[in-house]
Structures are given as structure tokens and as C-alpha cells.
C-alpha positions in Angstrom: 38.9 19.9 14.0 40.8 16.9 15.2 41.3 13.5 13.1 38.9 11.7 15.3 36.2 14.2 15.0 36.5 14.5 11.2 36.5 10.8 10.7 33.3 10.5 12.9 31.6 13.4 10.9 32.6 11.6 7.6 31.2 8.4 9.1 27.8 10.1 9.8 27.5 11.3 6.2 28.4 7.8 4.8 26.1 6.0 7.3 23.3 8.3 6.0 24.1 8.0 2.6 24.1 4.1 3.0 20.7 4.3 4.6 19.3 6.4 1.9 20.3 3.9 -0.6 18.8 0.6 1.5 15.5 2.8 2.0 15.4 3.4 -2.0 15.7 -0.4 -2.8 13.5 -1.5 0.0 10.8 1.4 -0.6 10.7 2.0 -4.3 10.7 0.2 -7.4 14.5 0.3 -7.8 16.0 -3.4 -7.6 19.2 -4.9 -6.9 19.4 -6.2 -10.4 18.2 -5.2 -13.6 17.9 -7.4 -16.8 20.3 -9.8 -14.9 23.0 -7.2 -14.3 23.7 -6.6 -10.7 23.4 -2.7 -10.2 23.8 -2.8 -6.2 27.5 -2.7 -7.0 26.9 0.6 -8.9 24.4 2.2 -6.3 27.1 3.3 -3.7 29.7 4.6 -6.6 27.2 6.5 -8.9 24.2 7.6 -6.6 25.6 11.2 -6.5 25.8 11.4 -10.1 22.3 9.5 -10.3 20.9 12.2 -8.2 21.6 15.0 -10.7 20.6 12.6 -13.5 17.0 11.9 -11.4 16.5 15.9 -11.4 18.3 17.1 -14.8 18.5 14.3 -17.3 15.5 11.7 -17.2 12.8 12.6 -19.0 9.2 11.8 -17.7 8.7 8.4 -19.6 11.7 6.9 -17.8 10.7 8.2 -14.5 8.5 6.6 -11.9 4.9 6.9 -13.0 5.9 8.8 -16.0 7.0 11.5 -13.9 3.5 12.3 -12.9 1.5 11.7 -9.8 1.8 11.9 -6.0 4.6 9.2 -5.8 6.8 10.8 -8.0 6.5 14.3 -6.4 6.8 12.4 -2.9 10.1 11.1 -4.3 11.2 14.6 -5.5 10.1 16.3 -2.1 12.3 13.7 -0.2 15.4 14.4 -2.3 15.2 18.0 -2.8 13.8 19.9 -0.1 16.1 18.7 2.8 19.1 19.2 0.5 18.0 22.8 -0.4 17.0 23.6 3.2 20.5 22.6 4.6 22.2 24.3 1.8 20.5 27.4 2.5 21.1 27.2 6.2 24.8 26.8 5.5 24.9 29.9 3.2 23.2 32.0 5.4 25.4 30.9 8.5 22.4 29.2 10.6 23.8 27.0 12.9 20.6 25.3 14.2 20.0 21.7 14.0 23.8 20.8 13.1 23.0 17.1 14.2 20.6 16.6 11.7 22.9 17.7 9.0 24.4 14.7 7.9 21.1 12.9 7.4 19.5 15.7 5.7 22.4 15.7 3.2 23.6 12.3 3.0 20.0 10.5 2.8 18.5 12.2 -0.1 21.8 11.9 -1.8 21.5 8.1 -1.5 17.8 7.4 -1.9 17.0 9.7 -5.0 20.5 9.1 -6.4 19.7 5.4 -6.3 16.5 5.7 -8.3 18.7 7.9 -10.6 21.1 5.3 -11.4 18.2 2.7 -11.6 16.0 4.5 -14.2 19.0 5.6 -16.1 19.9 2.0 -16.5 16.3 0.9 -17.2 16.3 3.7 -20.1 19.5 2.5 -21.7 17.8 -1.1 -22.2 
């Protein structure tokens, strides 16, 4: 792989990642600021950690809709299903739809990671 093609591939993943962050801010209760503190600076840096926090650390009371209901499960599905499917496809050696791989990995990481950062910050107040 040449340097140019590697750079293009990295930019695809970063573009999908930032698209996930922007979509999360636009479509979910996550906001740019929380209690006067700007969170928009933290979202790009901490979203991968927030992804893990959303699934493994946050308790139901701190999650959207108390960790219950259709909206909460849609958030979980948007973040988990594409990531797991791509991970399985990679491990099984499947090479179908490689053009979608950046979107299916980067977008959920940014989308759910932003929710994880936002709700972790809200839980700490």
C-alpha cells in the first residue's frame, strides 16, 4: 500500500468518525456544552473511550431514557451491530463490501462515543 492510498484510507475512517459525532449531536440529546463547560472539544478526542463507557460502564439511570425503551435500544443497535458485523467479516476473511468498512466502523464509534462522553459528563455532575 502506497503512502497516498494509506492516507486516503485513514481520511475515510476519520470522515466517518466525525460524521458520527456530528450526527450524534444533531439527532440525540447530546449537546455541545454541559453546565457551561464546552464538550465539543472533548468529543473528537474521547469518543473511542466514550464508546466503551456507553456499553460497559454507564448505569441505566444515566443513559438516555433510563436505559430502557426503543430509543435506547436503537442507540445500542446503531453502535454495536455494524461494528460487530465488520469485525466478524474481517476475522472470517470476507472481502465483500470493503468500501463500506470505514463508514461501518468510524460512524458508530463517533456516534455512540459522543453519547458515552456526554452521559459520563452528565453523570459526574
